[in-house]
C-alpha positions as CSV (number, residue, x, y, z in Angstrom):
1,M,33.2,-21.0,-23.1
2,K,31.8,-17.7,-24.4
3,N,29.7,-18.2,-27.6
4,E,29.6,-22.0,-27.0
5,I,26.2,-23.6,-27.4
6,I,25.3,-26.2,-24.7
7,R,22.1,-28.2,-24.0
8,L,20.5,-27.3,-20.7
9,E,17.4,-28.0,-18.6
10,C,15.9,-25.2,-16.5
11,I,15.4,-26.2,-12.9
12,D,14.5,-22.9,-11.2
13,I,13.9,-19.2,-11.9
14,T,15.3,-16.0,-10.3
15,V,13.3,-13.0,-9.1
16,D,14.2,-11.1,-12.3
17,G,13.0,-13.9,-14.5
18,Q,16.2,-15.7,-15.5
19,G,16.1,-19.4,-15.8
20,V,18.5,-21.3,-13.6
21,C,20.3,-24.3,-15.1
22,K,23.2,-26.4,-13.9
23,K,25.8,-28.5,-15.8
24,D,29.1,-29.9,-14.6
25,G,29.2,-27.7,-11.5
26,L,28.5,-24.6,-13.6
27,V,25.4,-22.5,-12.8
28,V,24.0,-20.9,-16.0
29,F,21.4,-18.1,-15.9
30,V,19.3,-18.0,-19.1
31,K,17.1,-15.1,-20.2
32,E,13.4,-16.0,-20.5
33,M,13.7,-19.7,-19.7
34,I,11.0,-21.4,-17.7
35,P,11.5,-24.3,-15.2
36,G,11.1,-27.6,-17.0
37,E,12.2,-26.3,-20.4
38,V,15.1,-27.8,-22.4
39,A,17.0,-25.7,-24.8
40,D,20.3,-25.2,-26.7
41,V,21.8,-22.2,-24.9
42,K,24.4,-19.8,-26.2
43,I,26.8,-18.6,-23.5
44,I,27.2,-14.8,-23.7
45,A,29.3,-14.3,-20.6
46,N,31.0,-16.6,-18.1
47,K,33.0,-16.7,-14.9
48,K,34.6,-19.6,-13.0
49,T,31.4,-21.1,-11.5
50,L,28.6,-19.2,-13.3
51,A,27.6,-18.1,-16.7
52,F,24.9,-16.2,-18.6
53,G,23.2,-17.4,-21.7
54,I,20.3,-16.9,-24.2
55,I,18.1,-19.5,-25.8
56,D,19.5,-20.4,-29.2
57,K,16.9,-23.2,-29.8
58,L,14.0,-24.1,-27.6
59,L,13.6,-27.9,-27.6
60,V,11.0,-28.5,-24.9
61,A,8.7,-25.7,-24.2
62,S,6.8,-25.2,-20.9
63,P,3.0,-25.5,-21.1
64,H,3.0,-22.2,-19.2
65,R,4.9,-20.3,-22.0
66,I,2.7,-17.7,-23.8
67,K,3.2,-15.1,-26.5
68,P,3.9,-11.8,-24.7
69,D,1.2,-9.2,-25.1
70,C,3.8,-6.4,-25.3
71,P,5.7,-6.3,-28.6
72,I,8.9,-5.0,-27.0
73,S,9.0,-7.1,-23.8
74,Y,11.9,-9.2,-25.1
75,K,14.2,-6.1,-25.1
76,C,12.6,-3.7,-22.6
77,G,13.8,-3.9,-19.0
78,G,10.5,-3.0,-17.5
79,C,8.9,-6.4,-17.1
80,D,10.3,-9.8,-16.4
81,Y,7.6,-12.4,-16.7
82,R,5.4,-11.5,-19.7
83,Y,6.2,-14.7,-21.5
84,I,4.7,-16.8,-18.6
85,S,1.0,-17.3,-18.0
86,Y,-0.2,-15.2,-15.1
87,D,-1.4,-18.1,-12.9
88,Y,2.0,-19.7,-13.2
89,Q,3.7,-16.4,-12.4
90,L,1.9,-16.5,-9.1
91,E,3.1,-20.0,-8.4
92,L,6.7,-19.1,-9.2
93,K,6.6,-16.0,-7.0
94,K,5.3,-18.1,-4.1
95,Q,8.1,-20.6,-4.6
96,I,10.7,-17.8,-4.6
97,L,9.5,-16.8,-1.2
98,V,9.4,-20.4,0.1
99,S,13.0,-20.8,-1.1
100,T,14.1,-17.5,0.4
101,Y,12.8,-18.3,3.9
102,K,14.1,-21.9,3.7
103,N,17.6,-20.6,2.8
104,A,17.4,-18.3,5.8
105,D,16.5,-21.3,8.0
106,L,13.2,-19.8,8.9
107,D,10.1,-21.9,9.4
108,V,7.4,-19.6,7.9
109,K,4.2,-20.6,6.3
110,I,3.8,-19.0,2.9
111,H,0.3,-18.5,1.7
112,D,-0.7,-18.5,-2.0
113,V,-0.1,-15.2,-3.8
114,L,-3.1,-13.0,-4.1
115,G,-3.3,-12.3,-7.8
116,S,-4.6,-9.2,-9.5
117,D,-8.1,-9.3,-11.0
118,D,-6.6,-7.4,-13.9
119,P,-2.8,-7.4,-14.3
120,F,-2.8,-4.8,-17.0
121,F,-2.7,-1.0,-17.0
122,Y,-2.4,-0.8,-13.2
123,R,0.7,1.3,-12.4
124,N,-0.1,4.7,-10.9
125,K,3.4,5.9,-11.5
126,V,5.6,5.9,-14.6
127,Q,9.0,7.5,-15.1
128,V,10.4,7.5,-18.6
129,P,14.0,8.4,-19.4
130,V,14.7,10.9,-22.2
131,R,17.9,10.9,-24.2
132,D,19.1,11.7,-27.7
133,H,15.6,12.5,-28.8
134,K,14.3,9.2,-27.6
135,F,11.7,8.5,-25.0
136,G,11.5,5.0,-23.5
137,F,12.5,2.5,-20.9
138,Y,16.0,1.2,-20.4
139,R,17.0,-2.1,-22.0
140,K,17.7,-4.7,-19.3
141,F,21.3,-4.4,-17.9
142,S,21.9,-1.4,-20.1
143,N,21.4,2.4,-20.4
144,D,20.1,2.0,-24.0
145,I,16.6,3.4,-24.4
146,V,13.8,1.2,-25.8
147,E,11.1,3.3,-27.2
148,F,7.4,2.2,-26.9
149,D,4.0,3.2,-28.4
150,K,2.0,1.8,-25.5
151,C,3.0,0.5,-22.1
152,Y,0.8,-2.4,-20.9
153,V,1.3,-1.8,-17.2
154,Q,0.9,1.9,-16.8
155,T,-2.6,3.4,-16.8
156,E,-4.3,4.2,-20.0
157,L,-4.6,7.8,-19.0
158,S,-0.8,7.9,-18.2
159,N,-0.1,6.4,-21.6
160,T,-2.2,9.1,-23.4
161,I,-0.7,12.0,-21.4
162,F,2.8,10.7,-22.0
163,D,2.3,10.4,-25.7
164,D,1.1,14.1,-25.8
165,I,4.1,15.2,-23.8
166,K,6.6,13.4,-26.0
167,N,5.0,14.8,-29.2
168,S,4.9,18.3,-27.8
169,L,8.6,18.3,-26.7
170,L,9.7,16.9,-30.0
171,N,7.7,19.3,-32.1
172,K,8.9,22.2,-30.1
173,K,12.5,20.9,-30.3
174,I,13.1,21.2,-26.5
175,D,13.4,17.5,-25.5
176,Q,17.2,18.0,-25.0
177,Y,16.4,19.9,-21.7
178,F,14.7,16.8,-20.2
179,R,16.1,13.8,-18.3
180,H,12.9,12.0,-17.3
181,I,9.1,12.4,-17.6
182,L,7.3,11.3,-14.4
183,I,3.5,10.9,-14.2
184,K,1.5,9.9,-11.1
185,H,-2.1,8.9,-11.4
186,A,-4.2,8.7,-8.2
187,R,-6.7,6.0,-9.0
188,G,-9.0,6.8,-6.1
189,T,-9.6,10.4,-7.3
190,D,-8.3,10.3,-10.9
191,E,-6.0,13.2,-10.1
192,V,-2.7,13.4,-12.1
193,M,0.7,14.9,-11.4
194,V,3.2,15.5,-14.2
195,G,6.8,15.9,-13.2
196,F,9.5,17.2,-15.6
197,I,13.0,16.2,-14.4
198,V,15.2,18.7,-16.2
199,K,18.8,19.8,-16.6
200,D,17.9,23.5,-16.4
201,F,15.0,25.5,-15.0
202,N,15.2,27.9,-18.0
203,I,13.4,25.9,-20.7
204,P,11.9,27.7,-23.7
205,K,8.2,27.1,-24.4
206,I,7.7,25.1,-21.2
207,D,4.7,27.3,-20.3
208,E,3.1,26.4,-23.7
209,V,3.6,22.7,-22.9
210,T,2.0,23.1,-19.5
211,N,-0.9,25.1,-20.8
212,E,-1.6,22.5,-23.6
213,L,-1.6,19.6,-21.1
214,T,-3.8,21.3,-18.4
215,T,-6.3,22.6,-20.9
216,K,-6.7,19.1,-22.5
217,Y,-6.7,17.1,-19.3
218,S,-8.8,18.3,-16.4
219,Q,-7.4,15.5,-14.3
220,I,-4.0,17.2,-14.1
221,K,-3.8,19.0,-10.8
222,S,0.0,19.5,-10.5
223,V,2.8,20.1,-13.0
224,I,6.3,20.4,-11.4
225,L,9.8,21.0,-12.7
226,N,12.5,19.1,-10.8
227,L,16.1,20.2,-11.3
228,N,18.7,17.4,-11.5
229,T,22.2,18.2,-12.6
230,R,23.8,15.1,-11.1
231,N,25.9,12.8,-13.2
232,D,24.6,9.5,-11.9
233,N,21.4,7.3,-12.0
234,V,19.5,9.2,-9.3
235,I,16.3,10.4,-10.9
236,L,15.1,13.3,-8.8
237,G,17.0,16.4,-7.7
238,D,16.4,18.6,-4.7
239,E,15.1,21.8,-6.3
240,E,11.5,22.0,-7.6
241,K,9.4,24.7,-9.2
242,I,5.6,24.4,-9.5
243,L,4.4,25.3,-13.0
244,F,0.7,24.6,-12.4
245,G,-1.6,23.8,-9.5
246,R,-0.5,22.2,-6.2
247,E,2.8,20.6,-5.0
248,Y,0.8,17.4,-4.5
249,I,-2.1,15.4,-5.7
250,V,-4.7,13.7,-3.5
251,D,-5.7,10.1,-3.5
252,E,-8.4,8.4,-1.4
253,F,-8.1,4.9,0.1
254,D,-10.0,3.1,2.8
255,G,-11.9,6.2,3.9
256,L,-8.7,8.3,4.1
257,K,-7.2,11.0,1.9
258,F,-3.5,11.1,1.1
259,K,-1.3,13.9,-0.1
260,I,1.2,12.5,-2.7
261,S,4.2,14.7,-3.7
262,L,6.6,14.2,-6.5
263,K,9.0,12.4,-4.1
264,S,6.4,10.4,-2.2
265,F,6.7,6.7,-1.8
266,Y,3.3,5.1,-2.5
267,Q,2.1,1.6,-3.6
268,I,2.0,1.6,-7.4
269,N,-0.9,-0.8,-7.7
270,Y,-4.0,0.7,-6.2
271,H,-6.2,-2.3,-6.4
272,Q,-3.6,-4.7,-5.1
273,M,-2.9,-2.2,-2.3
274,Q,-6.5,-2.7,-1.2
275,K,-6.0,-6.4,-1.0
276,L,-2.6,-6.0,0.7
277,Y,-3.9,-3.9,3.6
278,A,-7.2,-5.8,3.9
279,T,-5.2,-9.0,4.3
280,A,-2.7,-7.4,6.8
281,R,-5.7,-6.2,8.8
282,D,-7.3,-9.6,8.9
283,L,-4.0,-11.4,9.7
284,A,-3.0,-8.9,12.4
285,N,-6.2,-9.8,14.4
286,V,-5.7,-6.7,16.5
287,N,-8.2,-4.9,18.8
288,K,-8.4,-1.6,20.7
289,D,-6.2,-3.0,23.5
290,T,-3.4,-4.2,21.1
291,R,0.0,-2.6,21.3
292,L,1.3,-2.5,17.7
293,L,5.0,-2.5,16.8
294,D,5.5,-1.4,13.2
295,L,9.0,-2.1,11.8
296,F,8.8,-0.1,8.6
297,S,12.4,-0.6,7.6
298,G,13.3,2.9,6.6
299,K,10.3,3.8,4.4
300,I,6.9,4.9,5.5
301,D,4.2,2.3,5.1
302,L,0.5,2.8,5.6
303,I,-0.5,-0.5,7.3
304,G,0.0,0.6,10.8
305,P,-1.9,3.9,10.5
306,L,-4.7,2.2,8.6
307,L,-5.0,-0.4,11.4
308,I,-5.3,2.3,14.0
309,V,-7.9,4.2,12.0
310,S,-10.0,1.1,11.4
311,L,-9.9,0.2,15.1
312,T,-10.3,3.6,16.8
313,G,-11.7,6.0,14.2
314,L,-8.9,8.4,15.1
315,L,-6.2,9.7,12.7
316,P,-2.8,9.2,14.3
317,W,-0.9,11.5,11.9
318,T,-3.0,14.2,10.2
319,D,-2.9,17.5,8.4
320,S,-6.4,18.7,7.9
321,F,-7.5,15.0,7.8
322,F,-4.9,14.2,5.2
323,L,-2.1,11.6,5.7
324,E,1.1,12.9,4.4
325,V,2.9,10.4,2.2
326,S,6.6,11.1,2.5
327,S,9.7,9.6,0.9
328,T,11.4,9.3,4.2
329,F,11.0,10.7,7.7
330,K,12.8,13.9,8.4
331,G,15.1,14.0,11.3
332,A,18.2,12.2,12.6
333,S,18.3,8.5,13.1
334,P,17.4,6.8,15.4
335,L,13.9,8.2,15.2
336,I,10.8,7.2,17.1
337,T,7.4,8.5,16.2
338,S,4.7,7.6,18.6
339,F,1.0,7.8,17.9
340,F,-1.4,7.6,20.9
341,A,-5.0,6.7,20.1
342,T,-7.0,6.3,23.4
343,V,-6.3,2.8,24.6
344,S,-4.2,1.8,21.6
345,T,-0.5,2.7,21.3
346,F,1.3,2.6,18.0
347,F,5.1,2.7,17.7
348,S,6.8,3.4,14.4
349,L,10.5,3.2,14.4
350,T,13.5,2.5,12.2
351,I,15.4,-0.7,12.4
352,S,18.4,1.2,13.8
353,S,16.1,2.4,16.6
354,L,15.0,-1.2,17.3
355,I,18.7,-2.3,17.7
356,G,19.3,0.5,20.2
357,L,16.1,-0.3,22.2
358,T,16.3,-4.1,22.5
359,S,17.6,-4.0,26.1
360,F,14.8,-1.7,27.1
361,F,12.0,-3.8,25.4
362,F,13.8,-7.1,26.3
363,G,12.2,-9.6,24.0
364,F,9.2,-7.5,23.1
365,T,7.1,-9.7,25.4
366,F,4.4,-7.1,25.8
367,F,3.9,-6.6,22.0
368,I,1.1,-8.6,20.6
369,T,1.3,-7.7,17.0
370,I,4.4,-6.9,14.9
371,I,4.3,-5.6,11.3
372,T,7.1,-5.1,8.8
373,T,6.9,-4.3,5.1
374,N,9.7,-4.8,2.5
375,P,12.4,-5.4,5.1
376,R,15.1,-6.8,2.8
377,S,18.5,-6.6,4.4
378,K,17.5,-3.9,6.9
379,I,16.3,-6.5,9.4
380,A,19.3,-8.4,10.7
381,N,19.1,-12.0,11.6
382,G,19.6,-11.1,15.3
383,I,16.5,-8.9,15.2
384,I,14.4,-11.6,13.5
385,N,15.5,-14.1,16.2
386,I,14.6,-11.7,18.9
387,V,11.2,-11.2,17.4
């Protein structure tokens, strides 16, 4: 079967952009194949009931197929849909959600996907692996590094700063000390954080690199060394050393200011985040008498706090009027953090807490609005049924 070429028609697409084909009881996943297309496909790997292939010859092309804007998209593992027109990408993503809920036997209305006004140069965080004098992203399903001159999804400023960092480390012959380069760009304030994930804190000429960057870019407010000596795929280590400025940068959104550290979780698309939270606020239809249950599924989200602020004008969780954006809540699980804002009560709890409290809250009959973000497998079917 391996290396065999068979003719297939694509009938569906996976989340990561692989076309789904079927033939004689075999499911074949084909890289960069679009529903409706017909191609001669070369099988590169196979098991008993499934196989993986690549297009050997495209016979019937989709009207939605486009030439990728990025010259390395075919081998870089960073993006999955760049060969598909953006409008059709949105249709496919909606259909993936429809299929997901249908397969879970849940009757949920799926609205159209709210597309971006500009789907380029939007990412406010980029992390680039460094290995064997190469700087780039991993090839899909591989640890091989694909170098790039310009990334079409990270911000223009991040691209420019990264290019200067790469050239500086190579010219000074110190790139072997580095594992990753991490850049965060706060779009609401234009502040930038540069994180160097390194194998050793003792790096020659690192102060020169820092001085060059901070002198050239006034937007850089934080430069941090992060020590990672692990032998796995975890990017960040536990120990940090500040080389310049603060341990955080500040972003502004919806009238609030946020402290973002190197390890903070934060939405990577600032403009789509505005649409996301505005839509959540509209759909929640809450008022000052609403009790709000926020199932944040293990990571902090901002929808609940933003709803409270918009309804009451009070900040539920503050530090000098800054909301701290953390990677996880500190403390043992189960954990309940309660915010009281006059006549509105906000509960934020982990899914494990919810399981332990189902008998007390018995059916959640007094909760009017429930929010969850990115639940994945952390919300069990039993919890969904209770809700």
